[in-house]
ZAMARGU-4260 file (C-alpha; in steps of 0.2 Angstrom, whole numbers, plus 5000, padded with zeros to 4 digits):
<rodrens>
0) 4999/5000/4999 | 5014/5013/5004 | 5023/5008/4987 | 5006/5012/4978 | 5004/5029/4987
5) 5023/5033/4984 | 5021/5031/4967 | 5004/5040/4966 | 5011/5056/4974 | 5024/5055/4961
10) 5011/5054/4948 | 5018/5036/4941 | 4999/5030/4942 | 5001/5015/4931 | 5013/5006/4945
15) 5003/5012/4958 | 4987/5007/4950 | 4996/4989/4948 | 4999/4991/4968 | 4982/4997/4971
20) 4975/4983/4963 | 4985/4970/4972 | 4982/4974/4988 | 4961/4975/4984 | 4965/4957/4979
25) 4971/4954/4995 | 4960/4963/5004 | 4945/4967/4995 | 4939/4978/5010 | 4954/4989/5010
30) 4944/5005/5008 | 4961/5016/5005 | 4965/5005/4993 | 4951/5008/4982 | 4949/5028/4988
35) 4967/5030/4978 | 4965/5018/4963 | 4948/5028/4959 | 4959/5045/4961 | 4972/5037/4950
40) 4958/5032/4939 | 4950/5050/4938 | 4967/5058/4934 | 4971/5044/4920 | 4952/5051/4912
45) 4946/5032/4915 | 4929/5040/4925 | 4920/5024/4924 | 4932/5014/4933 | 4935/5028/4945
50) 4919/5030/4950 | 4916/5009/4952 | 4930/5010/4965 | 4925/5027/4974 | 4907/5018/4976
55) 4915/5004/4982 | 4924/5013/4994 | 4909/5023/4999 | 4899/5004/5002 | 4915/4999/5014
60) 4914/5016/5024 | 4898/5028/5021 | 4907/5040/5033 | 4924/5042/5020 | 4920/5059/5015
65) 4935/5058/5003 | 4926/5046/4993 | 4910/5058/4990 | 4920/5073/4986 | 4930/5063/4972
70) 4916/5055/4965 | 4907/5073/4966 | 4922/5082/4957 | 4919/5066/4942 | 4900/5068/4942
75) 4902/5089/4939 | 4900/5089/4923 | 4891/5072/4918 | 4877/5074/4931 | 4878/5091/4940
80) 4863/5084/4952 | 4869/5068/4959 | 4887/5079/4960 | 4879/5090/4972 | 4872/5074/4982
85) 4890/5070/4983 | 4895/5087/4988 | 4883/5088/5000 | 4887/5072/5010 | 4904/5074/5009
90) 4900/5092/5020 | 4888/5084/5032 | 4903/5070/5034 | 4916/5082/5039 | 4913/5103/5037
95) 4931/5107/5044 | 4942/5118/5035 | 4950/5100/5027 | 4934/5097/5018 | 4932/5117/5011
100) 4935/5111/4992 | 4917/5101/4994 | 4910/5118/4998 | 4919/5127/4983 | 4915/5114/4970
105) 4897/5112/4976 | 4897/5133/4973 | 4902/5132/4957 | 4888/5119/4951 | 4875/5130/4958
110) 4886/5143/4950 | 4882/5135/4933 | 4865/5131/4938 | 4861/5148/4941 | 4856/5144/4958
115) 4866/5162/4963 | 4863/5163/4981 | 4866/5145/4986 | 4882/5147/4977 | 4887/5164/4986
120) 4884/5155/5003 | 4895/5141/4998 | 4907/5153/4994 | 4905/5159/5010 | 4909/5146/5019
125) 4923/5142/5010 | 4929/5160/5017 | 4924/5156/5034 | 4935/5140/5035 | 4948/5149/5024
130) 4950/5169/5022 | 4966/5167/5010 | 4954/5156/4995 | 4955/5170/4983 | 4945/5159/4969
135) 4930/5161/4983 | 4932/5180/4983 | 4934/5179/4964 | 4917/5169/4961 | 4905/5179/4974
140) 4913/5195/4963 | 4908/5190/4946 | 4890/5183/4951 | 4886/5200/4959 | 4895/5210/4946
145) 4887/5199/4930 | 4872/5193/4937 | 4864/5203/4954 | 4871/5220/4947 | 4879/5222/4964
150) 4893/5233/4958 | 4900/5241/4975 | 4898/5223/4983 | 4910/5216/4970 | 4921/5229/4969
155) 4923/5225/4988 | 4926/5206/4983 | 4938/5210/4971 | 4948/5220/4982 | 4948/5209/4997
160) 4956/5196/4984 | 4970/5210/4979 | 4971/5211/4996 | 4978/5191/4999 | 4987/5190/4982
165) 4992/5208/4974 | 4997/5199/4958 | 4981/5191/4952 | 4979/5198/4936 | 4962/5192/4933
170) 4956/5200/4947 | 4963/5218/4944 | 4953/5214/4927 | 4939/5211/4935 | 4938/5225/4945
175) 4941/5238/4931 | 4925/5229/4923 | 4914/5231/4939 | 4921/5251/4940 | 4916/5253/4922
180) 4900/5247/4928 | 4898/5263/4938 | 4905/5273/4926 | 4921/5278/4939 | 4931/5276/4922
185) 4949/5282/4931 | 4949/5267/4942 | 4945/5255/4930 | 4960/5263/4917 | 4970/5260/4933
190) 4967/5243/4938 | 4969/5238/4918 | 4987/5247/4919 | 4990/5236/4935 | 4986/5222/4924
195) 4996/5227/4908 | 5011/5228/4921 | 5009/5209/4927 | 5004/5203/4910 | 5011/5216/4896
200) 5010/5204/4881 | 4990/5202/4885 | 4983/5212/4867 | 4964/5211/4875 | 4970/5221/4888
205) 4974/5235/4879 | 4960/5233/4868 | 4951/5236/4885 | 4962/5252/4891 | 4958/5259/4876
210) 4939/5255/4877 | 4940/5265/4893 | 4952/5279/4887 | 4938/5283/4873 | 4925/5285/4884
215) 4935/5296/4897 | 4936/5306/4881 | 4955/5303/4882 | 4957/5301/4863 | 4976/5303/4858
220) 4978/5289/4873 | 4966/5277/4866 | 4974/5281/4849 | 4991/5276/4859 | 4985/5261/4866
225) 4979/5254/4849 | 4995/5258/4840 | 5003/5248/4855 | 4994/5234/4853 | 4998/5235/4832
230) 5014/5233/4838 | 5018/5221/4850 | 5004/5210/4846 | 5005/5207/4827 | 5013/5190/4828
235) 4997/5184/4839 | 4986/5190/4825 | 4992/5179/4811 | 4977/5166/4815 | 4966/5182/4813
240) 4967/5194/4797 | 4950/5204/4800 | 4956/5209/4819 | 4974/5212/4813 | 4968/5222/4796
245) 4956/5230/4806 | 4970/5237/4821 | 4981/5241/4806 | 4968/5252/4799 | 4967/5262/4813
250) 4982/5265/4814 | 4983/5271/4797 | 4993/5258/4791 | 4980/5256/4777 | 4992/5247/4766
255) 4996/5234/4779 | 4979/5232/4781 | 4974/5229/4762 | 4988/5217/4762 | 4983/5206/4776
260) 4965/5205/4770 | 4970/5200/4753 | 4980/5186/4758 | 4964/5181/4769 | 4953/5181/4755
265) 4963/5172/4741 | 4962/5156/4755 | 4946/5159/4762 | 4934/5169/4750 | 4920/5175/4759
270) 4907/5190/4755 | 4911/5196/4774 | 4931/5198/4770 | 4929/5206/4755 | 4915/5219/4761
275) 4928/5224/4775 | 4942/5224/4762 | 4932/5237/4752 | 4927/5248/4768 | 4948/5248/4772
280) 4951/5253/4752 | 4939/5266/4754 | 4947/5273/4771 | 4964/5272/4760 | 4956/5282/4744
285) 4958/5268/4733 | 4940/5268/4726 | 4943/5259/4713 | 4949/5244/4722 | 4935/5247/4735
290) 4922/5243/4719 | 4929/5228/4713 | 4931/5221/4730 | 4913/5227/4734 | 4910/5218/4717
295) 4918/5203/4721 | 4907/5202/4736 | 4890/5204/4728 | 4896/5191/4716 | 4901/5177/4729
300) 4884/5182/4738 | 4873/5180/4725 | 4862/5166/4722 | 4859/5153/4708 | 4846/5164/4701
305) 4860/5178/4700 | 4849/5187/4713 | 4853/5195/4729 | 4843/5191/4743 | 4832/5204/4753
310) 4848/5205/4767 | 4853/5218/4775 | 4871/5211/4770 | 4867/5213/4751 | 4860/5231/4755
315) 4877/5235/4762 | 4885/5231/4748 | 4876/5242/4737 | 4877/5256/4749 | 4894/5256/4751
320) 4897/5257/4734 | 4885/5271/4731 | 4898/5278/4743 | 4913/5275/4732 | 4902/5283/4719
325) 4898/5298/4728 | 4916/5300/4731 | 4920/5300/4711 | 4907/5312/4710 | 4896/5300/4700
330) 4880/5304/4706 | 4870/5296/4695 | 4878/5277/4697 | 4877/5284/4718 | 4860/5287/4717
335) 4856/5271/4709 | 4865/5261/4721 | 4858/5270/4736 | 4841/5263/4728 | 4846/5247/4727
340) 4852/5244/4745 | 4834/5253/4749 | 4825/5239/4739 | 4835/5227/4747 | 4831/5234/4764
345) 4817/5245/4766 | 4822/5251/4782 | 4839/5257/4780 | 4841/5276/4786 | 4859/5278/4780
350) 4855/5274/4762 | 4840/5285/4762 | 4850/5300/4771 | 4864/5298/4755 | 4853/5296/4740
355) 4845/5312/4748 | 4863/5319/4749 | 4864/5315/4729 | 4847/5321/4724 | 4852/5336/4733
360) 4868/5339/4726 | 4859/5335/4709 | 4846/5350/4714 | 4832/5337/4715 | 4818/5342/4727
365) 4813/5325/4731 | 4829/5325/4742 | 4818/5331/4755 | 4807/5315/4756 | 4823/5304/4757
370) 4828/5314/4773 | 4809/5313/4779 | 4810/5294/4776 | 4828/5291/4786 | 4821/5303/4802
375) 4806/5291/4801 | 4815/5275/4801 | 4828/5281/4815 | 4822/5299/4823 | 4840/5301/4832
380) 4849/5302/4812 | 4860/5317/4816 | 4865/5320/4798 | 4849/5319/4791 | 4842/5332/4801
385) 4857/5344/4797 | 4855/5340/4777 | 4837/5344/4779 | 4843/5361/4787 | 4853/5365/4773
390) 4840/5360/4759 | 4828/5375/4769 | 4843/5386/4769 | 4844/5383/4750 | 4825/5387/4746
395) 4828/5404/4759 | 4817/5394/4774 | 4829/5400/4788 | 4816/5398/4802 | 4813/5380/4797
400) 4830/5374/4794 | 4835/5384/4812 | 4821/5369/4819 | 4830/5355/4813 | 4847/5361/4819
405) 4838/5363/4837 | 4833/5345/4834 | 4851/5340/4828 | 4856/5348/4844 | 4844/5337/4855
410) 4851/5323/4849 | 4872/5329/4850 | 4869/5343/4863 | 4888/5347/4863 | 4891/5347/4843
415) 4899/5359/4836 | 4893/5360/4818 | 4877/5362/4824 | 4879/5377/4835 | 4891/5384/4822
420) 4877/5381/4808 | 4862/5386/4818 | 4873/5402/4822 | 4874/5406/4804 | 4858/5403/4800
425) 4850/5416/4813 | 4863/5429/4804 | 4855/5426/4789 | 4840/5428/4795 | 4846/5444/4804
430) 4844/5438/4822 | 4861/5443/4826 | 4859/5444/4844 | 4853/5425/4843 | 4866/5421/4831
435) 4879/5428/4843 | 4874/5416/4857 | 4875/5402/4846 | 4891/5408/4839 | 4898/5408/4859
440) 4891/5391/4862 | 4902/5384/4848 | 4918/5393/4855 | 4917/5389/4872 | 4917/5370/4865
445) 4929/5374/4851 | 4941/5386/4858 | 4950/5387/4841 | 4935/5388/4829 | 4941/5402/4817
450) 4924/5402/4808 | 4914/5403/4824 | 4925/5419/4829 | 4925/5426/4811 | 4904/5426/4809
455) 4901/5432/4827 | 4913/5446/4823 | 4902/5451/4807 | 4887/5449/4819 | 4895/5461/4833
460) 4899/5471/4818 | 4879/5472/4811 | 4874/5477/4830 | 4887/5490/4829 | 4896/5483/4843
465) 4913/5487/4837 | 4924/5486/4852 | 4917/5465/4853 | 4920/5463/4833 | 4938/5470/4834
470) 4943/5459/4847 | 4935/5444/4839 | 4944/5449/4821 | 4961/5450/4832 | 4959/5433/4839
475) 4958/5426/4823 | 4976/5434/4818 | 4982/5426/4832 | 4976/5407/4827 | 4984/5398/4813
480) 4972/5402/4800 | 4972/5400/4781 | 4975/5414/4766 | 4957/5415/4761 | 4952/5419/4780
485) 4964/5430/4785 | 4960/5441/4768 | 4942/5443/4772 | 4947/5449/4790 | 4957/5462/4786
490) 4946/5468/4773 | 4931/5467/4786 | 4941/5476/4800 | 4946/5489/4787 | 4928/5492/4784
495) 4923/5491/4801 | 4937/5505/4806 | 4931/5516/4790 | 4915/5515/4799 | 4922/5521/4815
500) 4930/5536/4805 | 4947/5528/4809 | 4955/5529/4793 | 4975/5528/4797 | 4971/5511/4806
505) 4958/5504/4790 | 4972/5509/4778 | 4986/5498/4787 | 4973/5484/4787 | 4969/5487/4770
510) 4988/5487/4765 | 4988/5470/4773 | 4976/5464/4760 | 4985/5469/4746 | 5000/5457/4751
515) 4987/5441/4752 | 4978/5447/4738 | 4988/5459/4725 | 4978/5457/4709 | 4961/5465/4719
520) 4957/5480/4714 | 4943/5482/4724 | 4957/5484/4739 | 4966/5499/4731 | 4953/5509/4729
525) 4946/5506/4746 | 4966/5513/4751 | 4961/5526/4741 | 4947/5531/4748 | 4956/5531/4766
530) 4970/5541/4760 | 4957/5555/4751 | 4949/5556/4769 | 4966/5558/4779 | 4970/5571/4766
535) 4984/5562/4758 | 4979/5567/4741 | 4995/5560/4731 | 4993/5542/4740 | 4976/5543/4736
540) 4979/5547/4715 | 4993/5532/4717 | 4979/5520/4725 | 4968/5523/4711 | 4981/5521/4698
545) 4986/5507/4704 | 4966/5499/4705 | 4965/5506/4688 | 4981/5496/4682 | 4972/5480/4688
550) 4953/5485/4683 | 4954/5498/4667 | 4935/5496/4665 | 4932/5502/4684 | 4921/5518/4684
555) 4922/5517/4703 | 4940/5518/4703 | 4938/5534/4690 | 4925/5542/4701 | 4938/5541/4718
560) 4953/5546/4709 | 4943/5562/4701 | 4938/5565/4720 | 4955/5565/4724 | 4961/5577/4712
565) 4944/5588/4718 | 4950/5589/4734 | 4965/5594/4731 | 4962/5610/4725 | 4973/5612/4709
570) 4969/5619/4695 | 4977/5605/4685 | 4968/5591/4697 | 4951/5599/4695 | 4954/5595/4675
575) 4961/5578/4677 | 4946/5577/4688 | 4935/5581/4674 | 4942/5567/4662 | 4942/5554/4676
580) 4922/5556/4678 | 4920/5558/4661 | 4928/5543/4658 | 4917/5534/4673 | 4902/5540/4660
585) 4909/5534/4647 | 4910/5518/4655 | 4896/5519/4664 | 4882/5530/4659 | 4872/5527/4673
590) 4885/5530/4686 | 4876/5543/4697 | 4893/5545/4708 | 4903/5552/4692 | 4887/5563/4687
595) 4888/5570/4704 | 4908/5571/4705 | 4905/5579/4687 | 4893/5592/4692 | 4903/5598/4710
600) 4919/5599/4697 | 4909/5609/4685 | 4901/5619/4698 | 4919/5625/4706 | 4924/5629/4688
605) 4911/5640/4687 | 4900/5631/4673 | 4884/5631/4683 | 4871/5627/4670 | 4882/5612/4664
610) 4884/5608/4684 | 4864/5609/4685 | 4861/5596/4670 | 4874/5584/4677 | 4863/5583/4694
615) 4847/5583/4687 | 4853/5568/4676 | 4859/5559/4691 | 4841/5563/4699 | 4833/5554/4683
620) 4843/5540/4684 | 4842/5539/4703 | 4827/5548/4708 | 4830/5543/4727 | 4849/5550/4727
625) 4849/5563/4741 | 4867/5566/4737 | 4859/5573/4718 | 4846/5584/4725 | 4859/5588/4738
630) 4871/5594/4725 | 4858/5603/4715 | 4851/5613/4728 | 4869/5621/4731 | 4869/5625/4711
635) 4853/5632/4713 | 4858/5642/4728 | 4874/5651/4719 | 4864/5654/4703 | 4852/5665/4715
640) 4838/5652/4713 | 4834/5651/4732 | 4817/5644/4730 | 4824/5629/4718 | 4836/5625/4731
645) 4823/5625/4744 | 4811/5614/4737 | 4827/5601/4731 | 4834/5601/4749 | 4816/5596/4754
650) 4817/5582/4742 | 4832/5577/4749 | 4825/5576/4766 | 4811/5566/4763 | 4824/5553/4755
655) 4836/5554/4770 | 4833/5565/4788 | 4853/5570/4791 | 4861/5582/4800 | 4869/5592/4784
660) 4854/5590/4775 | 4844/5599/4788 | 4857/5611/4789 | 4856/5617/4771 | 4840/5619/4774
665) 4842/5632/4787 | 4853/5640/4778 | 4843/5642/4765 | 4830/5650/4776 | 4839/5660/4782
670) 4844/5669/4766 | 4826/5671/4762 | 4823/5678/4777 | 4814/5666/4788 | 4824/5665/4803
675) 4811/5654/4813 | 4811/5642/4803 | 4830/5641/4800 | 4831/5639/4819 | 4819/5625/4818
680) 4831/5616/4808 | 4845/5618/4816 | 4838/5612/4830 | 4832/5598/4821 | 4851/5593/4814
685) 4858/5595/4833 | 4844/5580/4838 | 4850/5571/4822 | 4866/5574/4827 | 4871/5582/4844
690) 4889/5581/4838 | 4887/5594/4822 | 4895/5608/4823 | 4890/5618/4809 | 4872/5616/4814
695) 4878/5624/4832 | 4887/5638/4824 | 4871/5644/4811 | 4859/5644/4825 | 4873/5653/4836
700) 4876/5667/4824 | 4855/5669/4823 | 4855/5670/4841 | 4870/5683/4842 | 4860/5693/4828
705) 4845/5691/4837 | 4856/5700/4851 | 4853/5684/4863 | 4872/5682/4868 | 4870/5671/4881
710) 4863/5657/4870 | 4875/5662/4856 | 4891/5659/4870 | 4882/5642/4873 | 4880/5637/4855
715) 4898/5643/4849 | 4905/5634/4865 | 4897/5618/4858 | 4908/5620/4840 | 4922/5623/4851
720) 4919/5607/4860 | 4917/5598/4844 | 4929/5607/4834 | 4943/5619/4843 | 4952/5624/4829
725) 4936/5632/4822 | 4941/5651/4819 | 4927/5657/4814 | 4917/5649/4831 | 4932/5657/4841
730) 4932/5674/4833 | 4913/5673/4835 | 4915/5668/4851 | 4927/5680/4858 | 4914/5695/4852
735) 4899/5688/4861 | 4910/5688/4877 | 4916/5706/4874 | 4896/5710/4874 | 4893/5701/4888
740) 4906/5709/4897 | 4917/5693/4899 | 4933/5703/4897 | 4946/5689/4904 | 4936/5674/4892
745) 4936/5688/4877 | 4954/5692/4879 | 4958/5673/4881 | 4948/5668/4864 | 4955/5682/4854
750) 4972/5677/4860 | 4969/5661/4852 | 4961/5667/4838 | 4977/5677/4834 | 4988/5658/4836
755) 4978/5650/4824 | 4976/5664/4810 | 4991/5674/4812 | 4989/5682/4796 | 4971/5685/4796
760) 4968/5704/4795 | 4950/5702/4802 | 4956/5695/4817 | 4969/5709/4823 | 4956/5718/4819
765) 4942/5713/4829 | 4954/5712/4842 | 4960/5731/4840 | 4941/5735/4842 | 4943/5726/4860
770) 4955/5734/4865 | 4950/5750/4859 | 4934/5747/4871 | 4943/5745/4886 | 4955/5761/4882
775) 4972/5751/4879 | 4974/5761/4864 | 4992/5757/4863 | 4987/5739/4861 | 4975/5743/4849
780) 4985/5754/4839 | 4999/5738/4835 | 4984/5728/4831 | 4976/5738/4817 | 4994/5742/4811
785) 4996/5724/4809 | 4980/5723/4802 | 4984/5735/4788 | 5002/5728/4783 | 4990/5710/4777
790) 4976/5724/4770 | 4984/5738/4766 | 4971/5745/4754 | 4956/5745/4766 | 4948/5762/4770
795) 4937/5756/4785 | 4955/5751/4794 | 4963/5768/4788 | 4949/5779/4799 | 4950/5766/4813
800) 4966/5767/4816 | 4965/5787/4813 | 4952/5787/4827 | 4964/5776/4838 | 4978/5788/4836
805) 4969/5804/4837 | 4963/5799/4856 | 4984/5794/4858 | 4987/5813/4852 | 4996/5806/4836
810) 4985/5822/4826 | 4998/5822/4813 | 4998/5801/4809 | 4978/5802/4812 | 4976/5817/4799
815) 4987/5806/4786 | 4976/5790/4790 | 4959/5801/4787 | 4967/5808/4771 | 4973/5788/4765
820) 4956/5783/4769 | 4947/5794/4758 | 4959/5793/4743 | 4957/5772/4744 | 4936/5777/4744
825) 4938/5788/4730 | 4947/5777/4719 | 4933/5762/4724 | 4920/5774/4720 | 4928/5778/4706
830) 4926/5763/4698
</rodrens>
């Protein structure tokens, strides 16, 4: 017996069985020999003999718990019910730590029979007998994880197992899955990392970590995991070509993936393999190869009647074929392929959607029906809502398009594309405030979305919120952007600065734009306009010259250059301006700007009737052009036709109510002697534009004439607040201060006037009059002498100086001045 046990323990089972058989022949009631021989037979998978020996042992000794245990182990797979009975009897005989395996195996049988509570009880019994049995913790945890949804309890069981054996890879994997179930992805990734550290060549672990990182939105790390999987596990996939190809394709190694699948299809030509090959070829942009692969898949799938079955697999082949044709811009063939996919599988939302895309590109209104059908089959089809929005936008139905974007956002609440598109639709719908909200949300989701910043800047520009528009344009230029967007930003920002009246900065933006688009004549025209407003007339002319080189038929460029010549004020420039206006009219006889420019040019040359004719033609071309009415009114006024001027100004005011036009009508009313009407016009001009200095000045003059000096003083002050260098307003306020006896302020105003106009005889004359009133005759005599040095043929100045000199006692000099005054006046009278 000892000899047999020795060889049994050393796994020399044949000799051990011979020894036990010899013992049994000598003593057929030897329980131990039966038990050991039964165990030896079980190891040799001679289960029938094993069961017979164990049954004999039980018959000989019904209290032999080991015999029940081993028989239960053998019956565990073939007769689970009998196995449970044997384990139960074994436990009844011996329920100590020595027999915890019976509890363990019975728990496994209960698990296989889905009797979860009984299984857990047995595993807990094992742990009560021996708390270091990891298998029991693991099984309890798996039951709670996979079948009872008790995730937190499962995590605790796996944690207990890890505390006993920190090197058990399986336990870390199980706990990671439990953490995943409760969305504790960070801890799940940690456990998978530990498992990879212990078992670095297990490909499934890298795939699992990649999945968890994807769910954590750590896309770069997830991609890195898949790349690792492709590198470390390449050899293990030789027997799994599809999996290997998919991983290589994910890593953008499309050629390797195609090579792998091509070899597989050569030995295993199945339709599904060719479909996967076609998909990878599509990713690699090998569209012709993809079409061949899909065609081969169809041929393999065809029935004996040369027809494809009405299955999703067949429909998908046509669907993918349609996508290939779409890539090749073969829209009619793509349309037919998608239609075939729909015929084979009528509830295929993606096929309806793609056919709708085809029809929309072909300009077929039926595309909306396909989008509707796609949404009927799949109400959460994001792309269908977006495409339907695009269709409604093309029809100009912006509200309907916005509603579809709303539905798309419900499906993907953080979609940058949906918020951006809805923002642009709201801009087109003229609801700028709401558009800004959507574009701001787009920027919150993607801080580098250049188009969102650009469109928001345009919205702010439309709302006249220039500060925010400039901020967005500035941010765009700080980001990496393409040439086309940069050009638009410089042009738009330049136009914005022009609107703000900051022509210098606008000019710099337009110059930057010319570097990006040196062939755009419109930009050079814009630079010319800025230079003209900055009184840099030579630069303006050069810019318009460049614009005309690029576009010799541009009437606007000729008009702009003509205006620059005109404003330069030289005679030669005026002649050149006239030529430019005539060229513009020759190019476009309907060009109102050229007619108006020519009208002002002829007016400056004194050809009033011809000027009047040009303004009249401009009015005939465009009866709503207020500038033409205003120009003709100025000509009428110069011709002495005051009432005609009044009528034209009224016509202009009916078209637009501006401060300059109201002021012009006030001047006409003043000339006609209608001072109350004139004052009313000036006050209305001030209400329209509180910073329009000319209206204040003219109103102040009326107050002055009516001897309302306090009001006149206030209005002159308003003029000087808007234009501190206005010489006329400064002189008139000085005189007003004199009449109001504000001597200090009057003197200060006269001094400023002299500083601004050191060569104006009128300024010195008025200050001399001021000093004369103060009896400061020496200063008065000095100023009037200065005035005479500038204007020596003025009889009034000589008489005034004679009066002052007589007061100073310079009688001889006074007499000479009186004689000179009389002589000059006689010469004037005799002329």
